[in-house]
C-alpha positions as CSV (number, residue, x, y, z in Angstrom):
1,X,0.0,0.0,0.1
2,X,1.2,3.2,-0.7
3,X,1.9,6.0,1.8
4,X,-1.6,8.4,1.9
5,X,-2.9,10.8,4.2
6,X,-6.2,12.1,4.8
7,X,-8.9,13.0,7.2
8,X,-12.3,11.2,8.4
9,X,-15.0,13.8,6.5
10,X,-18.0,12.2,8.4
11,X,-19.0,9.1,10.7
12,X,-21.9,7.4,10.7
13,X,-22.7,5.5,13.5
14,X,-25.9,4.5,13.0
15,X,-24.7,1.2,11.3
16,X,-23.2,-1.4,12.9
17,X,-20.3,-1.7,12.2
18,X,-20.3,2.2,12.0
19,X,-18.9,3.5,8.7
20,X,-16.7,6.7,7.7
21,X,-16.5,8.7,5.0
22,X,-12.6,10.0,4.2
23,X,-11.2,12.6,2.5
24,X,-8.9,10.6,0.2
25,X,-10.2,8.5,-2.9
26,X,-9.0,7.2,-6.1
27,X,-7.2,10.5,-7.4
28,X,-5.0,9.7,-4.3
29,X,-4.4,6.4,-5.1
30,X,-6.8,4.5,-2.7
31,X,-8.2,1.0,-3.1
32,X,-10.8,-1.0,-2.0
33,X,-9.8,-2.9,1.1
34,X,-6.9,-0.6,2.1
35,X,-6.7,0.1,5.8
36,X,-6.5,3.1,7.1
37,X,-4.7,3.8,11.1
38,X,-6.8,6.1,12.6
39,X,-5.6,9.0,14.6
40,X,-6.0,12.1,16.9
41,X,-2.6,13.7,17.5
42,X,-0.5,11.4,18.7
43,X,-3.4,9.1,20.3
44,X,-4.4,6.2,18.5
45,X,-8.3,5.4,17.7
46,X,-8.7,3.1,15.6
47,X,-8.6,1.4,11.9
48,X,-10.9,1.1,9.1
49,X,-10.8,-0.9,5.6
50,X,-12.0,0.5,2.5
51,X,-15.5,-0.4,0.9
52,X,-16.3,2.5,-1.8
53,X,-13.6,4.2,-2.6
54,X,-14.8,7.2,-5.4
55,X,-12.9,10.1,-6.8
56,X,-12.0,12.2,-4.5
57,X,-13.1,10.7,-1.7
58,X,-13.4,6.9,0.4
59,X,-16.0,5.3,2.0
60,X,-14.8,3.0,4.7
61,X,-16.1,1.0,7.8
62,X,-14.6,0.7,11.2
63,X,-12.3,-2.9,12.0
64,X,-12.3,-1.8,15.6
65,X,-11.4,1.2,17.9
66,X,-9.2,1.6,20.9
67,X,-10.8,1.3,24.3
68,X,-12.7,4.2,25.4
69,X,-12.1,6.2,21.9
70,X,-14.4,7.0,19.0
71,X,-13.7,7.7,15.4
72,X,-14.9,11.6,15.1
73,X,-14.6,14.1,11.7
74,X,-11.4,15.9,11.5
75,X,-9.5,12.9,13.1
76,X,-6.4,11.9,11.4
77,X,-6.4,9.0,8.6
78,X,-3.1,7.3,7.2
79,X,-2.3,4.3,5.3
80,X,1.2,4.3,7.2
81,X,2.4,5.6,10.4
82,X,6.2,6.5,9.7
């Protein structure tokens, strides 16, 4: 997976598992199945997997979140942490 960085643009908690909208898509090289690590500043929040890559955004489902954490709009998303 290439290094791709984006932002969580939205979260839908009405589904189980929850789904998120990422600010990156096919134009940035995102493909179905790519996993993104979600974090806020230096805090690990969770992981998501892309289910619907679109031109400039992607739909993803939440794989898991860290205990006591919840993914929120504005959180950072990255395929690789350097």
